[in-house]
C-alpha positions as CSV (number, residue, x, y, z in Angstrom):
1,M,11.1,-22.3,-13.1
2,H,8.4,-23.3,-15.5
3,P,9.1,-21.7,-18.9
4,T,5.7,-19.9,-19.0
5,I,6.3,-18.0,-15.8
6,P,8.8,-15.4,-17.1
7,N,6.6,-14.6,-20.1
8,F,3.6,-14.2,-17.8
9,L,5.5,-11.8,-15.5
10,F,6.8,-9.9,-18.5
11,D,3.3,-9.3,-19.7
12,L,2.3,-8.1,-16.2
13,K,5.2,-5.7,-16.2
14,S,4.1,-4.4,-19.7
15,D,0.6,-3.8,-18.2
16,G,2.2,-1.5,-15.6
17,R,2.3,-3.8,-12.6
18,R,4.7,-2.8,-9.9
19,R,7.9,-4.9,-9.2
20,K,6.5,-5.7,-5.7
21,T,3.4,-7.2,-7.4
22,L,5.5,-9.2,-9.8
23,K,7.5,-10.7,-7.0
24,T,4.4,-11.6,-5.1
25,Y,2.8,-13.3,-8.1
26,E,6.0,-15.2,-8.8
27,G,6.3,-16.4,-5.2
28,V,2.6,-17.5,-5.1
29,I,3.0,-19.5,-8.3
30,H,6.2,-21.2,-7.1
31,Q,4.5,-22.1,-3.8
32,F,1.7,-23.7,-5.7
33,I,4.0,-25.6,-7.9
34,R,5.9,-27.0,-4.9
35,W,2.7,-28.1,-3.3
36,F,1.4,-29.7,-6.5
37,E,4.6,-31.7,-7.0
38,E,4.7,-32.8,-3.4
39,T,1.0,-33.7,-3.3
40,T,0.7,-35.5,-6.7
41,E,4.3,-36.7,-7.0
42,E,4.1,-35.5,-10.6
43,R,6.2,-32.9,-12.3
44,F,4.3,-29.6,-12.7
45,D,2.6,-29.0,-16.0
46,P,-0.3,-26.5,-16.2
47,E,-2.2,-29.0,-18.3
48,N,-2.2,-31.5,-15.5
49,V,-3.7,-29.1,-12.9
50,T,-7.4,-29.9,-12.3
51,P,-10.2,-28.0,-10.6
52,I,-9.9,-30.6,-7.8
53,D,-6.3,-29.6,-7.3
54,A,-7.3,-25.9,-7.1
55,T,-10.0,-26.7,-4.5
56,E,-7.6,-28.7,-2.4
57,Y,-4.9,-26.1,-2.6
58,K,-7.4,-23.4,-1.4
59,Q,-8.3,-25.7,1.5
60,Y,-4.6,-26.3,2.2
61,L,-4.0,-22.5,2.5
62,L,-7.1,-22.0,4.6
63,N,-5.7,-24.4,7.2
64,R,-2.5,-22.3,7.4
65,S,-3.2,-18.7,6.5
66,K,-5.7,-15.9,7.0
67,P,-8.5,-15.4,4.5
68,A,-6.8,-12.3,3.0
69,T,-3.7,-14.3,2.2
70,V,-5.7,-17.1,0.6
71,N,-7.6,-14.6,-1.5
72,K,-4.4,-12.9,-2.7
73,A,-3.0,-16.3,-3.7
74,R,-6.2,-17.1,-5.5
75,I,-6.1,-13.9,-7.5
76,A,-2.4,-14.5,-8.5
77,L,-3.1,-18.1,-9.6
78,K,-6.3,-17.3,-11.4
79,R,-4.5,-14.6,-13.4
80,Y,-1.7,-16.9,-14.3
81,F,-4.0,-19.7,-15.5
82,D,-6.3,-17.2,-17.3
83,W,-3.2,-15.9,-19.0
84,L,-2.4,-19.5,-20.1
85,V,-5.9,-19.8,-21.6
86,K,-5.5,-16.5,-23.4
87,Q,-2.1,-17.7,-24.8
88,E,-4.0,-20.9,-26.0
89,M,-1.8,-23.1,-23.8
90,L,-4.8,-24.3,-21.9
91,K,-8.5,-24.8,-22.9
92,D,-9.9,-23.9,-19.5
93,S,-8.6,-22.6,-16.2
94,P,-8.8,-24.9,-13.2
95,W,-9.3,-21.7,-11.0
96,G,-12.3,-20.5,-12.9
97,A,-14.9,-21.8,-10.4
98,I,-12.8,-21.2,-7.2
99,R,-14.5,-18.5,-5.2
100,P,-12.8,-16.1,-2.8
101,V,-13.0,-16.7,0.9
102,K,-15.7,-14.5,2.5
103,Q,-14.5,-12.5,5.4
104,G,-15.6,-9.6,7.5
105,R,-14.3,-6.3,6.2
106,R,-11.4,-5.1,8.4
107,A,-10.3,-1.6,8.6
108,P,-6.7,-0.7,7.9
109,R,-4.5,0.2,10.9
110,W,-4.3,3.9,11.7
111,L,-3.2,6.1,14.5
112,D,-5.6,7.8,16.9
113,R,-5.0,11.4,18.0
114,K,-3.0,10.5,21.0
115,E,-0.7,8.3,18.9
116,Q,-0.3,11.0,16.3
117,R,0.6,13.5,19.0
118,A,3.2,11.1,20.4
119,L,4.7,10.5,17.0
120,L,4.9,14.2,16.1
121,R,6.5,15.0,19.4
122,A,9.1,12.3,18.9
123,V,10.1,13.5,15.4
124,Q,10.2,17.2,16.5
125,Q,12.4,16.2,19.4
126,G,14.8,14.6,16.9
127,R,15.3,18.1,15.4
128,K,16.0,16.8,11.9
129,P,14.2,19.0,9.4
130,R,14.2,16.4,6.7
131,D,12.6,13.7,8.9
132,I,10.0,16.2,10.2
133,A,9.0,17.1,6.7
134,I,8.8,13.5,5.7
135,V,6.5,12.5,8.6
136,Y,4.3,15.6,8.1
137,L,3.9,14.9,4.3
138,L,2.9,11.3,5.0
139,L,0.6,12.1,7.8
140,H,-1.1,15.3,6.5
141,A,-0.9,14.7,2.7
142,G,-1.4,10.9,2.6
143,L,1.4,10.3,0.1
144,R,2.5,6.7,-0.7
145,V,6.1,6.1,0.2
146,E,7.0,5.7,-3.5
147,E,5.3,8.9,-4.4
148,L,7.2,10.8,-1.7
149,C,10.5,9.5,-2.9
150,L,9.9,10.5,-6.5
151,L,9.0,14.2,-5.6
152,R,11.2,16.8,-7.3
153,L,11.8,20.3,-6.0
154,E,9.5,21.7,-8.7
155,D,6.7,19.4,-7.6
156,V,6.2,21.6,-4.5
157,E,4.4,25.0,-4.8
158,M,4.0,27.1,-1.7
159,S,3.1,30.7,-0.8
160,E,2.3,32.3,2.5
161,R,-1.3,31.2,2.5
162,K,-1.5,28.0,0.5
163,G,0.6,25.3,-1.1
164,K,0.3,22.0,-3.0
165,V,2.4,19.0,-4.0
166,I,2.1,17.5,-7.4
167,V,2.3,13.7,-7.6
168,R,3.3,12.9,-11.2
169,Q,3.8,9.2,-10.8
170,G,1.0,7.9,-8.5
171,K,-0.1,4.3,-8.4
172,G,-1.1,3.1,-11.9
173,G,0.6,6.2,-13.4
174,K,-2.1,8.5,-12.1
175,W,-1.3,12.3,-11.7
176,R,-2.8,14.4,-8.9
177,E,-2.4,17.5,-6.8
178,V,-2.6,17.5,-3.0
179,P,-3.1,20.7,-1.0
180,L,-0.7,21.3,1.9
181,N,-1.9,22.6,5.2
182,R,0.0,25.1,7.3
183,D,1.8,22.4,9.4
184,V,3.2,20.7,6.3
185,R,4.2,24.0,4.7
186,M,6.1,25.1,7.8
187,A,7.9,21.7,7.9
188,L,8.8,21.9,4.3
189,E,10.1,25.4,4.5
190,S,12.4,24.4,7.4
191,W,13.7,21.5,5.3
192,L,14.2,23.6,2.2
193,E,16.4,26.1,4.1
194,V,19.0,23.4,4.8
195,R,18.4,21.0,1.8
196,P,21.4,20.4,-0.4
197,A,21.0,22.7,-3.4
198,S,22.8,20.3,-5.9
199,S,20.0,17.7,-6.0
200,P,16.8,17.9,-8.1
201,W,15.0,15.6,-5.6
202,L,12.9,17.0,-2.8
203,F,14.2,14.5,-0.3
204,V,17.8,13.3,-0.5
205,S,20.0,10.9,1.3
206,T,23.4,11.9,2.9
207,R,25.0,11.5,-0.5
208,S,22.6,13.9,-2.2
209,E,20.9,11.1,-4.0
210,R,17.1,10.5,-4.1
211,I,15.9,8.9,-0.8
212,T,14.7,5.3,-1.1
213,P,11.5,3.8,0.2
214,R,13.5,1.7,2.6
215,A,15.1,4.8,4.1
216,V,11.7,6.5,4.6
217,Q,10.4,3.3,6.2
218,F,13.4,3.4,8.6
219,V,12.7,7.0,9.5
220,V,9.1,6.4,10.3
221,R,9.8,3.2,12.2
222,K,12.5,4.9,14.3
223,Y,10.2,7.7,15.5
224,G,7.4,5.2,15.9
225,Q,9.5,3.2,18.3
226,R,10.6,6.3,20.2
227,S,7.0,7.1,20.8
228,G,6.0,3.6,21.8
229,L,4.1,2.7,18.7
230,E,4.3,-0.8,17.2
231,H,4.1,-1.3,13.4
232,C,4.3,2.3,12.5
233,T,4.9,2.5,8.8
234,P,4.5,5.1,6.0
235,H,1.3,3.3,4.9
236,V,-0.1,3.5,8.4
237,L,0.4,7.3,8.2
238,R,-1.4,7.3,4.9
239,H,-4.3,5.4,6.4
240,T,-4.4,7.8,9.2
241,F,-4.7,10.7,6.8
242,C,-7.7,9.2,5.1
243,H,-9.3,8.1,8.3
244,E,-9.0,11.5,9.9
245,L,-10.7,13.1,6.9
246,A,-13.5,10.6,7.0
247,V,-14.0,11.1,10.8
248,K,-14.2,14.9,10.2
249,G,-17.1,14.4,7.7
250,V,-15.1,14.9,4.5
251,S,-17.0,13.3,1.6
252,L,-15.6,10.0,0.2
253,D,-15.2,11.4,-3.3
254,V,-12.9,14.2,-2.0
255,I,-10.9,11.7,0.1
256,A,-10.5,9.5,-2.9
257,M,-9.2,12.4,-5.0
258,L,-6.7,13.4,-2.3
259,A,-5.5,9.8,-1.8
260,G,-5.2,9.0,-5.5
261,H,-8.0,6.4,-5.4
262,M,-9.1,6.8,-9.0
263,T,-10.7,4.6,-11.6
264,A,-9.2,4.0,-15.0
265,D,-11.2,6.9,-16.5
266,G,-10.1,9.4,-13.8
267,R,-13.1,9.4,-11.5
268,P,-12.9,9.0,-7.7
269,N,-12.9,5.4,-6.7
270,I,-15.3,5.6,-3.7
271,A,-15.5,1.8,-3.3
272,T,-11.8,1.8,-2.4
273,T,-12.0,4.8,-0.1
274,A,-15.0,3.5,1.8
275,I,-12.8,1.2,3.9
276,Y,-11.9,4.3,6.0
277,T,-15.4,4.4,7.3
278,T,-15.1,0.8,8.6
279,P,-14.8,0.5,12.4
280,G,-11.2,-0.2,13.4
281,D,-9.9,-2.5,16.2
282,Q,-10.0,0.3,18.7
283,D,-13.7,1.0,17.8
284,L,-14.5,-2.7,18.3
285,R,-12.7,-2.8,21.7
286,R,-14.5,0.3,22.9
287,A,-17.8,-1.2,21.9
288,V,-17.2,-4.5,23.8
289,D,-15.7,-2.7,26.8
290,Q,-19.0,-0.9,27.4
291,L,-20.5,-4.3,28.4
292,S,-18.1,-4.8,31.2
293,W,-19.4,-4.7,34.8
294,E,-16.2,-3.1,36.1
């Protein structure tokens, strides 16, 4: 590992970047270093990387990966070399003039109403109150999997007519409240009746410890498979929550507030939320199918 990489990652961590992001950046940089050394037959040194190398590497990735993957690699490498410039280890970044790959905006994957119904039937047939509450919170409150795992008992407030969940550690450290509809409240009430009283966490594992993101992913995938759904993940349920609101005519600033899409100064980040108005794969298929003669 080049000696600058740990310091770069440390500074990213200090800025609040998630561990997953750090691992992604580290992997991208190592892949570039390996390509550079194999292509140039030189030992990697940031000072030896030229704009031509950056251009060729972008083309190398384009021949093997989707535009989104190429753009993510570009962002990671640009930030690494910009950091080197900021540390006065380089005069200029070779990635400064490299532009992102233009691509048609694709909608995230979400479940249609039929798929949602199949998933909810599967989880209800499983008769496990914890699993039912988890799926309903993801699908009807749009929580990120990490946010769900960090919920404590006092973060849930419910009465006969209303309820809310408090997300204290959202992405980027942002705090928000999400109202709970009747379906979620009923699911949570059933779980709270049997939940181990010794744990401060809302969702616990069999050992009364806080549930992990991996365990939640396993729960969602299990019931997704039982209902015939491929690639059913907690994030797909979050996308479904946002898309359903957009379809029902809820304004983007409200959806942004509910989903935790916020700018640094606390305002709704409508630009991020607007992706839920983008036609999905099913919308595109239905449009083309209308042209069929049969």
